[in-house]
Every structure is written in structure tokens, then in C-alpha cells.
ZASE-723850 format. One record per residue (C-alpha): x negated, z negated, y negated. Coordinates in steps of 0.02 Angstrom, whole numbers, plus 50000, padded with zeros to 5 digits. Layout:
N
XZY ...
***
This chain:
329
495644895650712 496864907350629 496714919150485 498244925850395 498444943750342 498254946350157 497164942550008 495984927750019 495004920649875 494084904049863 493574894349708 493314876249656 494234868649506 493614853449407 494704838049390 494924825249252 495994809749237 495764798049091 496754784249005 498244786749123 498464804649061 498384818749185 497424834549156 497784849949261 497484847249402 497864828649422 496344819249482 496394807549632 495644790349619 494314794949746 492804804749688 492434821949752 493964830949688 495244841549775 495134856049895 496534868549884 497424881249991 498864892349936 499794903850053 500794917049962 501744931750031 502684945249941 503944952850060 503624970950106 504354982250238 502624988750283 501664979450418 499974981750336 499124974350184 497504976550093 496284962050107 494744956050018 493754939950025 492774931549887 491954914549899 491374903549758 490874885149763 492284876549855 493994880949923 495474887649831 496334899349953 497674912249920 498444922650058 499754936150049 500724935150211 501994945950299 503614937650350 505374941050410 506944931750360 507484919150492 508364902450491 507654887550585 507184869550557 505964868650412 504434857750439 504014847250287 502474838150229 502194820750299 501964808650156 502034789950160 503504780750081 503164775649901 503944768849744 504804785649726 505804783149886 506934768349926 507454766750107 509294763750150 509024745650203 508094741250044 509364750549937 510774740750017 509864724349987 509594728949804 511434733249787 511944716149855 510714706849745 511404715449590 513214712649643 513634731149637 515104738649730 514284754649794 512534761949814 512884775149683 513114761049556 511294756349586 510644773049519 510814769649331 509994752649354 508444761449420 508234773349273 507184762049159 505904759949298 505974778549340 505604782749158 504034772249168 503384783749304 503454798949189 501814806949131 502194816248968 500534816348871 501124830848763 502904826448711 502804807548740 504624809548796 504944800048957 506334805749073 506834797149234 508074802149369 508774794049526 509794801749667 510724795149817 510484806049971 511714808050113 510414799050221 510654783350118 508924784850039 508724784249851 507474796149772 506684794649600 505994808149487 505044808749323 504384822349209 502554827549217 501634837349082 499914845449091 498864846348931 497904862148895 498974874248997 500574884048958 502124873048948 503014882049089 501884872149208 502874856549162 503844847949301 505544841949240 506174825249305 507624833749393 506464846249477 505344831949532 506874823049601 507484837949704 505734841749768 505504823549818 507124824349917 506624840749999 504924833450050 505874820050146 507054832550231 508574826550134 510074837850165 511144833750013 511144822949857 512954819649806 512544807449664 511224808749527 510874798049374 509754804249232 509084794949081 509374809848966 510614824048960 509924837549077 509294853248992 509984870349035 508424873749139 508824859249255 510694862349261 510254879649324 508994872749450 510364861949526 511364877749564 510204881649712 511024867449809 512574872349907 514194866249826 513174861549672 514714860649562 515274845349662 513674835149632 514134819849530 512984816649382 512894801449269 512004801149101 513104788649008 514794781849056 515484787949222 514914800449353 515504818149314 515374834049418 513984846249379 515354858849337 515694848649179 513884851449124 513844869849175 515654875949179 515334894549207 513774895049316 512744909549375 511994905549543 511614910349723 513394916149757 513144929949629 511624937149718 511584931449899 512644932450055 513494916150101 512454913850260 510784913550168 510064895750172 509994886950004 508924872949936 508884857250047 509434867750196 508284872850340 507164887850306 505944896950417 504964911350345 504084919350493 502304924150447 501144935650544 499494927350588 497804935150625 496464925950724 494874922550626 493554909450581 493794900650414 492924884750359 492884867850442 494154854950500 494814850650327 495014868950279 495994871850439 497144857250401 497404863950226 497814881150293 499054874350417 499894863550285 500004878050162 500704889450297 501984876350346 502504874650164 502634893550145 503754894450297 504904881450218 504944889150044 506564894649961 506264912249896 507834922349937 507774932949778 505994939749777 505494936949959 503864930149887 503714914749997 502284903249948 501534886750002 500124876749924 499104862650001 497754851749925 496654837649988 495984823049889 494254815549903 494804805350053 495364820750148 497234817150131 498244833250122 499754836250010 500804852050020 502194860149919 503404874649941 503944887549813 505764885649756 506644899949670 508144899749554 509474913149540 509064913449355 507224916649400 506364906849259 506884889349316 505964892249481 504674879049530 502984884949595 502134878149751 500694870549652 501914859749553 502814855049715 501164849549792 500804838749640 502504830649666 502004826649846 500354819649783 501154808549650 502534802749768 501174797449891 500384786749757 499044798449690 498464800449511 497884783849440 498954772949553 500644776849473 501944778149609 500894769149739 501054752149814 502254756149955 503704746149882 505284751749794 505454751149607 506424737149532 507894742449426 507904738649241 
***
């Protein structure tokens, strides 16, 4: 087994899920709750780090890891196809059945169903989003809110959408439809995608370029060199590993998933690459990568990204499960 240099702390968190409203964290249908692992690394030039270990009842793991900046193929979490992902063949069949000219015309027809997937127990305001990837897949997104915690933990529908695409190794999303006008937070989040200004977005009427929604953007080009990989592009954050004995088979799978997610995280501004992995009561593992924004605050944490993976895979009261695509409208 491997141990990773840094700070390690373990703790168990309770879970609740009632009346189709999610508490933080979201509870799986299976009993027994989640186990967690988070790998976090703040970039330093030094090759050493202080370390302590504390163990409580179960397993919430945090590790601060050393890394160097390298580009390579980014491994992503393996999650089964769900109602949040429509495969190219199915998308094409849906287009034909609706008599639409192009696949992008299918996106607004999917928004009513996407909105139904939202989980906003605080605001009661449902937002749905749909995107066409260059792979031909269609991805759906919906907003998720968590009662009893600060509002910045909220996952916007557009953030869910982009994270869903990244989980499936999508390389670009040229067309996006959204049920509501995107907030400034999300318009800024889109800037992390290369050539973001050319992404075509539809709210009402026709598709319009993102540059119409954010005409004078601040983004990666203001802070980074052109060769730095952006969101939806391959990342590899090389992390130093230290051999050690930690937990059993599930804990090892969680550690590997969290490490893999940390290696794929997009953190070019702080160098604080992070990955989070959690397992449900059936031992299924879901992982998420940290995604930074040039504007800092719109960044999406790895815990939220892991929840996206969990929901996309059908977790949390059955919403999003079933293995089939959503019907449109």
C-alpha cells in the first residue's frame, strides 16, 4: 500500500436524506453511510512537509501532497451512464423522432426534464442545463443546494454540467442550453474552457456566443501562459508518494481514486491540487477533482465535484438513476 506525504486526518460524518431533500452530505440509498478520502496538496518548492495523523470513528482522509506541473492524459472517475448522459446514438434517435434539423436543436427540448433533476431545498428555484459535446454526447446539469451549511457550497447547474462533461473526458462543449439566464458566477466559470467566448449559449430565442453574455471577460489569458492546460484539457499533477500501511481494501480504493482525481484537478492559480473520493454503503466509489477559476471565488471544490459524480451515477434517492436518457419536455 501507499501513503502520501502530508497531513492525514480521519473522521466519520453522519448522513441524512429525507423527503427527496438532500442534507450535506447526500445520503445513498444503501444503509451504512459514506466513507471519504480527500487528497489535497498546496504547491511548495520545498520537498518536505509536516505530518500528523488523527483517527476517529471512520474514514475521512485529507492529505497534503507534493507535486510538479506536468501535462499528460488525465485519468477520470469511471461512472456508469445515467439519465445525466445521453449517448450519441440515442441523441441522434431523439433528434429524428422530434423532427429536428441538428443535435443542438435538441438541447432546449431537454431543459424541462433537466430542471426536474434539480435539488434546491433552500431556494425552491430549479435550474436545468444541457450541453452538446464534441463527442456527440449530450450532458445534463441541475443545481444542488445543501441545507444547514454556507451557501457557497451550492452547485450551480452550469458547474454541474461542466463537471459532468469532465467526468466523461469530454474535450469541448460548443453548444449549451440553460433554463435561466446564467449568473455572473457561472459566466465566469465558463471562462476556464479554452476559446470560451465562442461557446454558443441558448436561454431563449437563438444560440448566442458567450461573449454576448460576458463581453469584457477576465480569465486564464490574464494570468496564465498559453501552454497551461485549461478545463476539459488533459492534466497530470505529479504527486510524491510514500509507502505505508493504511486501512483495508476499500480505504485503498478510496485513496487511489482521490489521488487520481487530485492528479486531474485544474488548479493553475494556487497550485493547490485536490481530489476527493467517497464510497457508499455498497462500496461504490465516486471521485471529484478541484476546479479553479481565474476569478477565484467561482472555483468548485472536489467535494462538490464528487457529489456530482455520485448524483450522475444515480445516487441520492434514485434521482438521475435508471440508466436511460431523459425525455425532453
